N, C-alpha and C positions, 0 to 999 in steps of 0.2 A: 622396631626397626627404622633404621635412618640412613643418612650418607654422611660420613666424616671426610673432613679437610683439615688441612693446617701446612704450616710453613717452618721451618727451624732454621735459624742460620747463627754463625759463629761469629767470634769477635771480628771486627773490621770488614763483616760483610753490610750490605745495605741493610737499611732497617725494614722490619715487616710492622705492616699494622692492621687493627681489626677491619677496617674496610677491604685491604687486600684478600684477606681469606673468606670475608662476608660475600665477596665477587664469586670467588670459588664456590661456595655453598649455594648460592643462587642458580648455578648452572645444572643444579641437580635436586631443585626443590620439589621434584617428581617423588625422589626419594623419601622426603619427609615434610609433608605439607601441613602438618600440625603445628611444628615449632620449629626454634632456631636456637642457639646458643653459643658462647665464644668464650674462650680463656685466653689471657695474655700474660705474659711472663718476661719481659725484657725483648729479646729477638725471638721469642717462641710465642705462635698464635694459635691454637688448636680449635675447632668448631665443628658444628654439627646441623642437620636438618633432623627433624624426629617425625614420625610416623607413630603414633601414639597407642602401644598395644598393652603394655603391663603397666599398674600405677599410672593411670591417666593424668590424675592432678599433681602427682608429687615426683615424676620421674624424667623431670626436667635436665638435660644435660647442658654442659659439662658436670659431672658429678667429681666431688673430691673427698680426702678424707678428714679426720675430726680437725686436723690443726691446717689442712688446705696446703698441705706441700705434696701431696699425690693428687693428680686429677686426671680423669679419663671421659674420653669419649669413645663410643660403641655401637657399631651397626650390627646389629644381631639379636639373638637371644641367648641366656645362658638358663639351659633347662633344669641341672641341678641348683639353681640359687638359693631354694630355700634350706635343703639340706646345709649348705656350705653357709648359709647367713647364721642358723643356729649354731653350727659350730664356733663361728667366728666371734658371736656374741658370748658364747660360753668362755673363750678365751678373752674376753674383755673389749671387745671393739662396738662402738655405738654407731647405730644407723640412723640417719635423719629421713629416710625415704622407703616406700615399699618396693621400690626398682629391683629387678634382676642386674643392672649394670654396676649397682654401687658396691655389690660384694667384692668387683674387681680391684677395688682401691684397698679393700682391706685385706683380700688376699694377697696383694702386692707387699704391703705393710708386713703381712705374718710369713711369708715364704720367698719374698725376694724375686729372682728372676724363676723360680720356680713356681710361680703362681698358677702358671698356665697348665701345668700338670693336674690342677687340681678340678678344670673346668671341663663342664660336658655342655656342648652347645655349638652354635653356629655364629661366627664374629669375625669382623675386622675392627680391629681397636687399635686405638691411640694413647698412651700413657705418659704422662710428664712427672717426671721425679724433679721438684723443682730444687731440692739441696744437693743433689748429683748432677743436676743440670742434663737430665739423660731422658731421652724421648724411646719409648719402646712402641715398636707397632708389630702387631701379630695378625694373623690369619687362621681361623680353625683349622682341625686336623684335616678333612676332606676338602677344604676350599669352596665350602658354600656361600660364603660372603666375599666378595672382592677386594683386593687393596692395590693400588697402584703407587707408585713413586718415582719421582727424577730426581736426581743427584746435580746440583748446581754448585761448584766452587766448593765451599766448606759448609754448604747447607744442604736441604733436603724440603722437598714439597711432597705431600701424600694426599690421597682421594680417592674414594670408593669408585669411582668411576673417572676415566680419563679427561673427558669434557671440563670436569673443575679443574684438571692439572692445567688444561690450558688456558685457563685465565688466570693462573698465578703470575706475579709480575715476570716479565724476561722470558716467557715460553715462546715456543717456536714447534712447526708442526713439519716433518718429514716421513717419509716411509723407511721402514728397516726392511734392506733388501734380503738379509738372513730368515727374518721372519716371514717374508714372502714366499720364500723358498718352501717354508714349513707349511703355510697356508695351501698351496698348489699340491703338496704331497701327501698331506694327511689332513688337510680341511680345517684345521685350528694351528696355532703355535704354542709351544711348551715353554711355562714359566720358566726363566722370568722374563723371555722374550715377548715385547707385544709389535705388532704392526707399525706402532707410532716409534719412529727413530728416538732414542734417549728416554723414553718411557718405559719402566718395568714393572711386572708383576710380581708380588711377594707370592712365592709358592705357598700352597698349603702346607701346613705343620710348622710354620716357620716364624721365628722370631727375627727383627731387624732392630738393631741397638745404634742410635746415633748419639755422640758426644763429644768432649773434645778430643778424643782420640781419632776420631772418623767414623767409619760404619762399619758394623761386624754383624753377620748375618749366621743364623744355624738351626738347625732343624729340632725340635722339642718334643716330637712324638714321631713312632715309625709303625706301619703294620707290622704283626708277628711276621716272622721269616720262617717256622715252621709248623707244622699241624700236630695235632696232638692225636695220637692213635689209640687211647684207653678208654674211650667211651664206645658202648654199644649204639646201633641205629635207633634205638628206643630213645635212648638218653640224648642223643643230638635233636632228634624231634622234640621232645619235651623243652629242652633248653632254648630252641628258638621258638617255638609255640609263646614261651612265658617272656622271653626277651622282647619278642616283636610287641606282645600286648602290652608290656610296661612302656616300651618304647611312644607309642602311640599314644597312652594316656599321657606321659610327658610333654608331648608335643600339642596337646590339647590345650594345655594351661593358657588362658587369655582373658582378657577384660573387655574385650569386643568379638563381634559375631565371627564364627569360624565356620569353614566349610570344606568341601574336597574335590579335588579334579579325579573324574572317573572315565577312565577310556574303557572300561568293560576286560581289561586284561588282569592277570593275577596282583600284580602288585598294587595298582590303584584300588582293587576289588578288596583286596586284603585290609588294606586300610580304611575304607569304608565301615567293613563289616567289623571292625577291632572298634571304630569310633561309635557306631551304634551301640556296641555293647555299652560303652560307658557314659551315653548321653540319655538323659530324659526326653530331650526334645529330637524330632525327625533331623537327620544329619543334611545339610544343603550340599547336593552335590551338582557338579557343572560338566557337562559333555558336549562333544562338537563332532560333527559328519560334515562328509562332502558327499554330493549328488551329481547327477547329469549326465554320467558318463560309467561306462563297465570300469576304467580305472579308477576312477573315483569311487565308486561302489566298492571296489578291491580294499580301499584305505577306509571305508565306512565302517565304525564298531559301535554306532549307537544301538543297534538291537542289542548287543551283549550288555551295555551299559544300562540299558533301561531294564533288561531283566535283573542285574543286580540293585539297583534303585529301587524296584518293585519290591524285590525277596526282602529289603532291609528297610523297606518304608521310609526312603528319603525323600525331601523336599528337592525333587530334582529339575532341573534346567537345562534345556538342550538347545543348540542353533544347528542348522544345516546352511552350510555357506558355500559360495563359489566368490573368494576375495578377489577385490579388486587389486591385484598383485603390483601393478604399476604404482598405486599410491601408498600401497602398506609396505612395501621394501624400504623406501628411503628413511620413513618411520623407524622401523624395527632396526636399521643401520645404524643410526642416531642413537639408539638406546645401547643395542649390542657393543657398537664400537669396534668390532673385528669382522674380518668378511668371512665369517665361517660357514662351514658346509652345509649344515643341519637344517633342513625343511621343518623341523618342530619349531624353528622360530615363529613362523607363522602360525600354527596350530596352539601353539602356547598364548601368545596374544590374543588371539581371538577368543579362546575360553577363559583367559582371565578377566577379560574384558567385561566379559558375560559375567564373571562372579563377583568383580568391584562394585557392580550395582547392589550387591546385598551382604557380602563380607569384607571385611579387613584383614583377615587370615585365613591361607589355604593350605590344606594338607597334599603333596604328592606321592606317588609311587615311584619316585626317581630314585633309582639306586638299588633298588631289587635286581636287575640283572645283573650287576657288577658283583654283588654279593653272592648271590646262588647260582651262578653260571645259567642267565638266561640268553645269551647270544649264540648263534649257531657256530661262530668262531670258536667257542669253547670245545666244542666237540673234536677240533683238528687234531689233537693227540689220539682219542679215542679210534677215530676212522684211519687214521696214519698208520696206524699198527696192523690193522686189518688190511688196507690196501697194499702194503708191503710185502704181504703173503703172496702176491703174484711174482710171478719171474721178471727181472729186471728188462727183457727184451719187451714183454707184453706192456709193463707199464711206460717205457720210453719210446717204443715205435708202434704202438697200437693206440693206447689210451690216450697219451700225451697229444698226439695229433688230432684226436676226434675231441678232444675237451677245447682245443685251440679254435675249433669250428663252431662251437656252441655260440648261440646267440645272448646278448646280456642286455636285461631289462626288468623294471619292477612294476608293469602295469598288469600283471596276474600271476598266479602262483607258479605255473610252468618257467616262465621265462625268469622269474625270481629263483627259483631251484637251480635252474641254468646257469644263472650268474655265481652262486654260491659253488656249484659243482666243477665250474672251469677254474676259480680260484685255489679250490682245494687241490685239485689233481696239479696246477700249476707250483703247488708248493711242496708238493709230495717228496722231493728231493732235497730239499732245502733244510738247514739247521732250524732248531725251535725260535731263534729270534727273527730270521730271515722269512719263516713260515708266518709269524705274528702280524711282522710288517706288511706282507702282502695281502694278508686278511683285511687288515684296517686301512691301508693306504689308498688314497681315491687317484694318485698316479704315481707310477715310477719314476726313478731317481732319473733315469736318462731321458724319460719323457719330460720331466720339470725343466732339465736343461735345455730341451727343444722348445719350450714355450717360453724362455726367456731371453729379451733381445742380447744377441751376443754369445747366448748359449754356453756351452762349455761346463767344466767343473766349477763349484763354489771358490770364493778366495780362499787363500792360507788361513789358516784357524779356525775356519767354520766346522761346527759340531752339530750336526741335526738334533734337536732336542729329544725325538722319539728315540733315535739311535743311542743317546748318552743313557735314557732311563733304561734301556734293554741291557746295555752292556753291564750297568750297575748290578743288576738282578740274578741273585744267586740261589734263590730258594728251590729245593730241590722236588717238591711238589708241583706237578705240572700245572695246576690250576692256580694255586696261591701265586707262582711267580707271574701268571696272567694279570690275576687280581691286582698284583701289586704295580704292575706296570700302568694299568688302567687307571688306578688311584691316584697316578702322578699325570696323567696325560689326559685322556678322553673326558673322563668323570669331570674333573674341576674346568678344564679348557674349553670344554663343547657344552656337556649337558647341565652341568652347574651353573655355568656363565649365563646360558641363555635363560634359564629358569630364574636365577636372581633378576636378572637386569630386565626381563619382559615382565615380570610379574611387578616388580618396581616400577615400571614404565606406565602401570595402571594403578600404582600406590596401594598394593596389598602386598603380603607378608606372605612368602611361601615356606613352610616348613616342610622336611624330608625324613620322617621316621626310620626309614632304612638305613639311614646314614647316623641314626644315634650312635655314639662311642662305643657303648658297652655291646650293641648288636654286632657292629663292624668288626670289632676284634674275635668277638665269637665265631662269626660265619667264615672269618679269615682262615681260622685253625679247623675247619672242617675238611678232612681229605678229600681230595678227586672223587673218588669212588662214592663217598659219603653224598656228595652234592650233586654228582651226575647219575649213577647207579645204572649201569648197562646203557650209558649214553642217552639216559631222558635228562632233558634239561630240567635245571629246578627241582631234580627229585625231591631233595631235602625239605626244601621251601614246600613243596606240594604235600608232602606228608604231614608237615607241622601244621598245614591249614586244613585238611581234610576234616570235615564235621564244621569248620569255620566258612567254608566256600563250599558251594555245591560241585559236583563231580564235572559236570559241565563246563563249568568256568575254569577247574584246575586242567582240564584235560584237552581244551581246545589249542589248535595251533596259535602260536606265537605271530602277532602281528605289529609293527613297529607304530608309534604316535608320531605320525608327521604328515605331509602332503605330497600328493602326487605330482610333484614339481617336474620330473623326469619326461612325463608325458606333456604335461603341461607347456614344457620348453618346445615340443615339437609342434604344438599346435595352437592354442589359447594365448601362449605367451612369446610367439615366435616375434611378433612386432616389437616388444619391449626388448627380447634379446639382441633383435637387429639393431635397436636403438644404442645399446651399450656394448656391442662387442663387433661393430661394423669395423672394417680394415680401417678408416680414416679416424675413429676413435681410438682405437687401440695404438695406433701408431702415433697418435698424438701424445700419448702419455709416455712413451719411451719405454716401459718396463718389459711390456710382452710382444712376443713376435707375432704378427697379425697371420702370417701363414699358418702357424701352428694353431692360432687359434683356431682359423677355420677348419683345420684338420681334425680337431677335437667335434666341431659341432658337424661336421659328415659323418664321422665315425659315429655318434650318437644317434643322428637321426637314421642313419641305416642300421640299427640295433647291433653294429660290430661291436661297440662297447656301450655300456651304460656308466654314462658321464655326469649323472642327475647332480652328483656331489660337486664335481669340478666346476660345471657350468654355473651351479649357485655361488662358487667361490669367485668366478671369473665376472659374474654379473655384481656380484657384491662389492667387489675390488673398485670396479668402476664409480658405483654410487658411492662407496668410501670416499674415493677421491674427490668427487664433486662435492661431499659435504666436509671433509677436514683438510683439504688442500686448496678448493676452490674456494672454502668456506662460504658455500652456500646453504641457505635454510633446508630441511627436510621438507615443508611445505613447497618451497619453491621448485627442489629437485623434482618433487611428487608431480607438480603440475605440469612441468615439462615432459616427463614420461608419460602421463596420461594421456597428454595432447599428443603425442609420437603414435601411442597406441590405438588411439581413437582415429587418426589421419590413415592409418594401415589398414 
């Protein structure tokens, strides 16, 4: 696991030096505290910071082929490197190290641009072809590893994190107004946009090529577009069980201590159970809980995590926390770099910090909900078909008005269900695209306009990233098309972004067995009725895990892995909220409408709307401005906010 950086410039551009690129690498030393390396070839320099996981002594990067004409730096792991290595050696390639990364240069020699089609893993990589004077950047199929770039004149700079790009010569920082619209609407922005003006994210499964002809990008992989209907239910169950067991085994390859996050839910519990099957030593597991109030207890799953830990005799570690959010948020924003809406960012950091005391590799259950239909929103079509059996006048004149009157919150199960019911009923007369957007958005389009200074529609040419993905989706299976949308939006831009950056902030590598390439392609082809089965979330996965996990774990209600931010914003975090979102602060930035922000706060406090996610975006936006526009350190901003909170 590493962080990669580099600059490439064409003829006539300003020269590039190793010190220029080393300054970029120094900005992300947390991603690779064990080693560094650089390769220079004329006006091209690529480099990396390394966290040593496989071939600790010999895996130094950059790594080149036999004659030094192809050189690579890679952030990530190649899980099928042993099989690839054996095949390449049989074809005459000579290896100098035991590193998984070395297979990349030989694959490129053997297959050219098609080399990525042979790779199973998580990666952000840069490959320099000296003969062709050609730089290739690539990101893994699901976007587990980040990769950013900035185009300047006839050159390009790239890095695993934006903060490294900002150290490149001639860099400047501004806010991308289109990306801000997306953050306010859905809680993140869709690649290639970032909140940083002029900085782009390479989308998942995408290759970028830079050479004398300029820059070209294209996808090298896509999820299946059709399901298969020739298997029985038993065949699906057996195939999923087999592939998940193999995926966990592949993700356990490591030359350093390894562990697992354990929330007590189905996905993380399955990973722990299958790790325990294949380990001769107790598996290291790590859990977090909140206490102190009824709302905090609603988010607390330590009881279930402890049950799984005892069942599989793990070496279990857990903490119960009431985090100092005022001090924590600036640090988290510095690492995440985007004002995302996911409260799991705090939860993930605290449990990763705990794990980093004893392991360098951690396995996570992220991705199980997207692959096997674990979110309530996936039941939309199932319930809509039943809801529409009601006469139209009943739906529109009776049920719709009642739904609008429902309260909205997340502090207990009743409020949580009311929140879902209201969105479901509001979406009942819409197209599938409009329904799905309503399910996932944190603020409607017209309300986004009301939050922005000047209001009104976006400038001509603006295309919302989420709408673009929806418009391109043509799969006929109602669940597969939602999975395909999520694989290009929420999964890489929210869940995987925070998982990577927050675990890397603590210098540990997080692996995600559920996003193994073969398992993903298998799950995508399972029909909706097989995955859900009579409206039961994760029906296929649960059947595959019968006998692996106890029924009480498989059949209990789902709970999200996050923090009770919405309730904290009303009480414990109110002073922090006021420090960041008071009218004077909002107006001074010139991006948001102060009356619009105050209206959001009032609606949230009165439980008329659950704006937990939006409030986190708004607060994170102001912290982001202080860090990246005002160029203040995370410690400085944290100290100021903590002082304001104490004074209140």
